[in-house]
Structure formats: C-alpha cells, structure tokens
N, CA, C and O of each residue as an XYZ file, in Angstrom:
516
protein
N     128.732    101.959     94.118
C     127.541    101.274     93.660
C     126.585    101.121     94.843
O     126.993    100.626     95.893
N     125.306    101.539     94.697
C     124.355    101.384     95.796
C     123.960     99.922     95.990
O     124.019     99.117     95.061
N     123.566     99.604     97.189
C     123.063     98.260     97.475
C     121.682     98.133     96.838
O     120.841     99.012     97.032
N     121.425     97.063     96.084
C     120.112     96.898     95.460
C     118.998     96.859     96.512
O     119.203     96.362     97.619
N     117.822     97.385     96.161
C     116.721     97.389     97.118
C     115.415     96.877     96.523
O     114.342     97.153     97.060
N     115.492     96.139     95.426
C     114.299     95.571     94.807
C     113.927     94.280     95.519
O     114.552     93.241     95.308
N     112.921     94.351     96.350
C     112.482     93.196     97.122
C     111.827     92.178     96.199
O     110.874     92.505     95.492
N     112.328     90.954     96.202
C     111.813     89.912     95.323
C     110.940     88.913     96.073
O     109.837     88.595     95.629
N     111.432     88.413     97.219
C     110.738     87.367     97.966
C     110.778     87.682     99.456
O     111.805     88.107     99.987
N     109.658     87.471    100.114
C     109.584     87.509    101.575
C     109.324     86.070    102.010
O     108.352     85.455    101.574
N     110.186     85.536    102.864
C     110.002     84.176    103.359
C     109.446     84.245    104.770
O     110.039     84.860    105.657
N     108.303     83.609    104.967
C     107.681     83.535    106.285
C     107.853     82.123    106.814
O     107.457     81.154    106.168
N     108.445     82.015    107.992
C     108.654     80.709    108.606
C     107.376     80.327    109.333
O     106.914     81.047    110.218
N     106.811     79.195    108.954
C     105.505     78.787    109.466
C     105.608     77.505    110.270
O     106.492     76.679    110.043
N     104.689     77.356    111.213
C     104.683     76.185    112.081
C     104.052     74.963    111.416
O     104.449     73.830    111.688
N     103.082     75.192    110.557
C     102.343     74.105    109.914
C     102.119     74.513    108.453
O     101.257     75.342    108.162
N     102.891     73.932    107.546
C     102.852     74.352    106.149
C     101.474     74.175    105.540
O     101.033     75.040    104.783
N     100.783     73.097    105.837
C      99.452     72.881    105.257
C      98.456     73.929    105.739
O      97.688     74.476    104.947
N      98.471     74.203    107.033
C      97.555     75.213    107.596
C      97.869     76.596    107.020
O      96.958     77.365    106.714
N      99.145     76.906    106.875
C      99.542     78.198    106.316
C      99.102     78.326    104.863
O      98.583     79.369    104.466
N      99.305     77.276    104.062
C      98.897     77.325    102.659
C      97.399     77.573    102.544
O      96.968     78.399    101.740
N      96.616     76.877    103.325
C      95.162     77.055    103.284
C      94.792     78.485    103.661
O      93.977     79.112    102.985
N      95.387     79.008    104.741
C      95.097     80.375    105.184
C      95.379     81.379    104.066
O      94.519     82.193    103.730
N      96.572     81.323    103.495
C      96.965     82.294    102.473
C      96.180     82.122    101.176
O      95.802     83.112    100.550
N      95.934     80.892    100.769
C      95.195     80.679     99.532
C      93.740     81.119     99.663
O      93.177     81.686     98.727
N      93.132     80.861    100.812
C      91.737     81.266    101.000
C      91.609     82.774    101.182
O      90.634     83.365    100.718
N      92.571     83.407    101.848
C      92.467     84.834    102.122
C      92.867     85.688    100.920
O      92.102     86.551    100.491
N      94.045     85.454    100.384
C      94.586     86.316     99.330
C      94.376     85.790     97.911
O      94.476     86.560     96.955
N      94.091     84.503     97.752
C      93.885     83.877     96.449
C      95.060     84.102     95.483
O      94.844     84.449     94.322
N      96.304     83.907     95.958
C      97.459     84.135     95.084
C      97.721     82.944     94.167
O      97.264     81.830     94.420
N      98.465     83.207     93.100
C      98.937     82.127     92.236
C     100.045     81.380     92.972
O     100.903     82.006     93.595
N     100.035     80.056     92.907
C     101.107     79.242     93.482
C     102.202     79.123     92.435
O     101.972     78.604     91.343
N     103.408     79.609     92.773
C     104.552     79.559     91.854
C     105.276     78.225     91.978
O     105.719     77.648     90.985
N     105.390     77.743     93.219
C     106.116     76.502     93.504
C     105.611     75.963     94.821
O     105.255     76.729     95.716
N     105.577     74.637     94.946
C     105.311     74.040     96.250
C     105.891     72.639     96.318
O     105.984     71.924     95.320
N     106.278     72.276     97.531
C     106.714     70.921     97.815
C     106.247     70.595     99.232
O     105.371     71.281     99.759
N     106.799     69.586     99.846
C     106.331     69.147    101.162
C     106.606     70.148    102.280
O     105.939     70.100    103.314
N     107.573     71.057    102.104
C     107.942     71.971    103.197
C     107.837     73.445    102.840
O     108.140     74.305    103.668
N     107.407     73.751    101.610
C     107.310     75.160    101.236
C     106.224     75.383    100.193
O     105.766     74.459     99.520
N     105.835     76.651    100.089
C     104.865     77.057     99.079
C     105.147     78.517     98.751
O     105.073     79.379     99.626
N     105.472     78.794     97.490
C     105.774     80.154     97.061
C     104.551     80.705     96.337
O     104.045     80.111     95.385
N     104.093     81.859     96.819
C     102.875     82.475     96.311
C     103.198     83.808     95.652
O     104.027     84.568     96.152
N     102.545     84.093     94.530
C     102.761     85.362     93.835
C     101.784     86.405     94.372
O     100.569     86.289     94.208
N     102.339     87.416     95.011
C     101.587     88.591     95.417
C     101.934     89.685     94.416
O     102.897     89.544     93.662
N     101.183     90.749     94.395
C     101.482     91.841     93.477
C     102.809     92.486     93.881
O     102.903     93.092     94.949
N     103.826     92.361     93.041
C     105.107     93.004     93.282
C     106.125     92.192     94.072
O     107.289     92.588     94.146
N     105.727     91.072     94.664
C     106.663     90.287     95.475
C     106.131     88.857     95.607
O     104.925     88.626     95.523
N     107.021     87.925     95.810
C     106.617     86.553     96.095
C     106.697     86.334     97.597
O     107.587     86.866     98.261
N     105.766     85.552     98.132
C     105.783     85.189     99.543
C     106.036     83.694     99.618
O     105.256     82.889     99.109
N     107.142     83.336    100.262
C     107.534     81.946    100.425
C     107.137     81.500    101.831
O     107.668     82.006    102.820
N     106.210     80.559    101.917
C     105.863     79.951    103.194
C     106.796     78.763    103.365
O     106.787     77.839    102.553
N     107.593     78.787    104.414
C     108.583     77.731    104.634
C     108.394     77.127    106.011
O     108.340     77.846    107.008
N     108.293     75.813    106.068
C     108.185     75.114    107.345
C     109.374     75.523    108.208
O     110.524     75.349    107.804
N     109.104     76.064    109.393
C     110.149     76.617    110.261
C     111.253     75.613    110.566
O     112.414     75.997    110.706
N     110.912     74.352    110.668
C     111.918     73.330    110.971
C     112.959     73.181    109.867
O     114.002     72.566    110.087
N     112.697     73.731    108.686
C     113.616     73.649    107.550
C     114.462     74.909    107.377
O     115.278     74.972    106.458
N     114.289     75.906    108.233
C     114.899     77.218    108.013
C     116.321     77.386    108.536
O     117.022     78.289    108.080
N     116.767     76.571    109.455
C     118.078     76.775    110.080
C     119.224     76.958    109.081
O     120.042     77.857    109.278
N     119.324     76.150    108.019
C     120.430     76.356    107.082
C     120.395     77.730    106.394
O     121.427     78.217    105.931
N     119.230     78.345    106.330
C     119.107     79.651    105.681
C     119.450     80.807    106.611
O     119.824     81.884    106.148
N     119.327     80.594    107.916
C     119.518     81.694    108.865
C     120.768     81.557    109.716
O     121.114     82.487    110.445
N     121.461     80.412    109.643
C     122.651     80.194    110.473
C     123.637     81.339    110.332
O     123.839     81.842    109.227
N     124.251     81.759    111.420
C     124.199     81.215    112.772
C     123.061     81.782    113.631
O     122.978     81.467    114.818
N     122.201     82.597    113.061
C     121.079     83.136    113.821
C     120.028     82.038    113.982
O     119.622     81.427    112.994
N     119.580     81.779    115.217
C     118.588     80.723    115.409
C     117.201     81.140    114.919
O     116.889     82.329    114.846
N     116.389     80.164    114.591
C     115.005     80.390    114.210
C     114.202     80.572    115.493
O     114.206     79.695    116.357
N     113.516     81.701    115.622
C     112.734     81.985    116.829
C     111.393     81.258    116.779
O     110.843     81.011    115.705
N     110.889     80.928    117.938
C     109.573     80.303    118.035
C     108.497     81.331    117.696
O     108.651     82.518    117.987
N     107.425     80.879    117.089
C     106.354     81.802    116.715
C     105.724     82.457    117.937
O     105.170     83.552    117.829
N     105.796     81.814    119.089
C     105.219     82.363    120.320
C     106.075     83.466    120.933
O     105.707     84.027    121.965
N     107.217     83.787    120.312
C     108.106     84.798    120.889
C     107.608     86.224    120.669
O     108.189     87.162    121.215
N     106.554     86.409    119.887
C     105.988     87.736    119.673
C     106.214     88.234    118.257
O     106.946     87.625    117.477
N     105.575     89.351    117.939
C     105.668     89.916    116.590
C     107.088     90.377    116.302
O     107.720     91.042    117.123
N     107.575     90.014    115.127
C     108.917     90.416    114.693
C     108.885     91.073    113.322
O     109.911     91.550    112.837
N     107.714     91.103    112.696
C     107.569     91.689    111.367
C     106.140     92.201    111.224
O     105.206     91.624    111.781
N     105.982     93.276    110.480
C     104.667     93.806    110.141
C     104.649     94.009    108.631
O     105.402     94.827    108.103
N     103.800     93.272    107.944
C     103.690     93.338    106.496
C     102.456     94.172    106.163
O     101.362     93.877    106.643
N     102.624     95.205    105.349
C     101.538     96.141    105.076
C     101.094     96.075    103.623
O     101.912     96.042    102.704
N      99.779     96.057    103.438
C      99.173     96.134    102.113
C      98.341     97.400    102.078
O      97.474     97.613    102.925
N      98.615     98.244    101.083
C      97.888     99.505    100.936
C      96.617     99.266    100.136
O      96.642     98.604     99.099
N      95.505     99.810    100.623
C      94.212     99.688     99.956
C      93.529    101.048     99.921
O      93.983    101.990    100.570
N      92.451    101.152     99.172
C      91.717    102.418     99.112
C      90.602    102.495    100.142
O      90.126    103.590    100.441
N      90.162    101.343    100.706
C      89.059    101.331    101.668
C      89.264    100.237    102.707
O      88.886     99.085    102.490
N      89.863    100.602    103.831
C      90.137     99.641    104.906
C      88.857     98.999    105.420
O      88.829     97.794    105.669
N      87.807     99.779    105.582
C      86.574     99.243    106.149
C      85.955     98.167    105.264
O      85.415     97.183    105.771
N      86.028     98.345    103.950
C      85.517     97.329    103.033
C      86.334     96.044    103.157
O      85.776     94.946    103.140
N      87.649     96.179    103.283
C      88.508     94.996    103.438
C      88.251     94.324    104.779
O      88.304     93.097    104.869
N      87.974     95.100    105.823
C      87.627     94.515    107.129
C      86.417     93.605    107.019
O      86.377     92.539    107.634
N      85.435     94.020    106.240
C      84.242     93.199    106.044
C      84.610     91.876    105.370
O      84.093     90.823    105.742
N      85.501     91.932    104.383
C      85.954     90.719    103.704
C      86.706     89.825    104.682
O      86.475     88.616    104.718
N      87.603     90.407    105.476
C      88.369     89.629    106.456
C      87.431     88.930    107.431
O      87.586     87.740    107.704
N      86.466     89.663    107.948
C      85.507     89.070    108.898
C      84.707     87.948    108.237
O      84.487     86.899    108.842
N      84.273     88.170    106.992
C      83.513     87.143    106.268
C      84.330     85.869    106.087
O      83.777     84.771    106.028
N      85.641     86.024    105.999
C      86.519     84.859    105.808
C      87.028     84.295    107.130
O      87.898     83.424    107.145
N      86.486     84.792    108.234
C      86.825     84.233    109.543
C      88.135     84.703    110.130
O      88.656     84.075    111.052
N      88.680     85.790    109.620
C      89.952     86.303    110.129
C      89.690     87.122    111.387
O      88.851     88.023    111.388
N      90.416     86.803    112.461
C      90.305     87.541    113.717
C      91.200     88.774    113.648
O      92.403     88.665    113.411
N      90.606     89.946    113.856
C      91.375     91.187    113.814
C      92.096     91.402    115.142
O      91.534     91.159    116.210
N      93.340     91.857    115.065
C      94.116     92.172    116.265
C      93.782     93.556    116.781
O      93.693     93.776    117.988
N      93.596     94.497    115.847
C      93.251     95.872    116.203
C      92.654     96.553    114.993
O      92.813     96.107    113.857
N      91.962     97.647    115.266
C      91.417     98.463    114.197
C      90.056     97.997    113.725
O      89.490     97.036    114.248
N      89.545     98.690    112.733
C      90.219     99.781    112.054
C      90.335    101.021    112.943
O      89.441    101.346    113.724
N      91.461    101.687    112.792
C      91.758    102.859    113.619
C      92.485    103.898    112.767
O      93.329    103.557    111.939
N      92.148    105.162    112.980
C      92.858    106.252    112.310
C      94.131    106.545    113.091
O      94.086    106.836    114.286
N      95.256    106.467    112.411
C      96.559    106.683    113.049
C      96.974    108.143    112.907
O      96.566    108.816    111.960
N      97.794    108.642    113.857
C      98.208    110.044    113.800
C      99.072    110.393    112.591
O      99.232    111.571    112.272
N      99.625    109.401    111.918
C     100.474    109.661    110.749
C      99.678    109.651    109.443
O     100.268    109.589    108.365
N      98.332    109.712    109.527
C      97.517    109.901    108.340
C      97.062    108.650    107.629
O      96.761    108.678    106.436
N      97.010    107.546    108.365
C      96.537    106.294    107.769
C      95.459    105.670    108.652
O      95.456    105.850    109.869
N      94.559    104.945    108.030
C      93.572    104.130    108.737
C      94.045    102.691    108.558
O      94.274    102.247    107.433
N      94.191    101.963    109.661
C      94.780    100.630    109.598
C      93.956     99.608    110.375
O      93.169     99.942    111.261
N      94.172     98.366    110.007
C      93.657     97.208    110.728
C      94.743     96.141    110.651
O      95.458     96.048    109.653
N      94.865     95.339    111.706
C      95.900     94.302    111.728
C      95.296     92.945    112.063
O      94.308     92.846    112.790
N      95.914     91.901    111.515
C      95.545     90.513    111.818
C      96.804     89.671    111.731
O      97.818     90.124    111.200
N      96.752     88.456    112.244
C      97.908     87.560    112.214
C      97.558     86.285    111.462
O      96.407     85.847    111.455
N      98.568     85.696    110.829
C      98.382     84.394    110.195
C      98.487     83.311    111.267
O      98.760     83.634    112.423
N      98.281     82.042    110.926
C      98.316     80.985    111.952
C      99.642     80.850    112.690
O      99.671     80.284    113.783
N     100.751     81.357    112.122
C     102.046     81.289    112.797
C     102.413     82.591    113.495
O     103.526     82.727    114.002
N     101.493     83.550    113.527
C     101.715     84.788    114.265
C     102.319     85.932    113.479
O     102.620     86.969    114.071
N     102.515     85.797    112.157
C     103.022     86.912    111.354
C     101.913     87.954    111.242
O     100.785     87.632    110.871
N     102.235     89.190    111.562
C     101.230     90.242    111.603
C     101.164     90.972    110.268
O     102.180     91.398    109.718
N      99.945     91.104    109.765
C      99.656     91.820    108.529
C      98.844     93.049    108.872
O      97.997     93.023    109.764
N      99.114     94.127    108.151
C      98.384     95.378    108.319
C      97.766     95.750    106.973
O      98.422     95.670    105.934
N      96.518     96.150    107.004
C      95.852     96.714    105.838
C      95.771     98.212    106.117
O      95.280     98.618    107.171
N      96.247     99.035    105.184
C      96.357    100.472    105.445
C      95.779    101.300    104.301
O      95.925    100.972    103.124
N      95.126    102.370    104.692
C      94.526    103.312    103.745
C      95.055    104.699    104.053
O      95.045    105.124    105.208
N      95.518    105.412    103.030
C      95.907    106.811    103.223
C      94.651    107.644    103.447
O      93.665    107.503    102.723
N      94.695    108.511    104.454
C      93.535    109.354    104.744
C      93.586    110.667    103.976
O      92.596    111.395    103.914
N      94.737    110.967    103.395
C      94.842    112.152    102.557
C      94.841    113.375    103.382
O      94.923    114.481    102.846
C-alpha cells in the first residue's frame, strides 16, 4: 500500500497570532475555518493553512524542538499564477516587501518571493512555457 500523499493542512508556527491573522486575511482573503486564542485555520484553494502560535507547538513536534523564526528559511510555499508581474503589483499595493524578483529562473519559471511576519517564505510562480 502506498503512503498517502494528499496534503490537507499546512501548519505555520507564528510568533504573533494576531499579526499573522491580519497579514494572511488582508493578503489572501481566505475563509476562516476555525479560530481560537492561539490558532487560526484558513481555507486556501486545495489546502488549509493553520496559523499556530509557536509557543503552543511543542506537543505537536516533540521530541523535535520548535525553531526560532530568526533561524532562517526552512520552508518555501509556492502559489502558481498566470502573471507574476500583475501579482507583484498587488503585493506592493498591499505593502508586502518583496525578498527577490520578479526573476526568470533557469528551470522555466518567473518567480517572486516574500515573507510573512514570522519569516515563512512564499513564492509566486508563473510557468514561462
């Protein structure tokens, strides 16, 4: 029997749940599936994103410790779009600071990257065909 590979939820450990909720709700405008004082689950197309206050994550990751957000990028979340440059304009209008791009990559994609308030890196990518 193969190991299932249907991704249901991505949990992002955040430093400030209120700041994270505002960032994600203003940028992506997702439906809120659930929220309480330490978490907020948002419906993205095809997957749910759970924002979880990092101080609450230890029971979920034990015995692996929860890393500090300042330790550097540990994940890159990619959203495929048809026009990276148009999305860049939207990101800039919403006050999002771009980390890099837009840039044409040698593997046939045009990408731009930005980080959320806790340092999770997101990439917007367009196939160049």
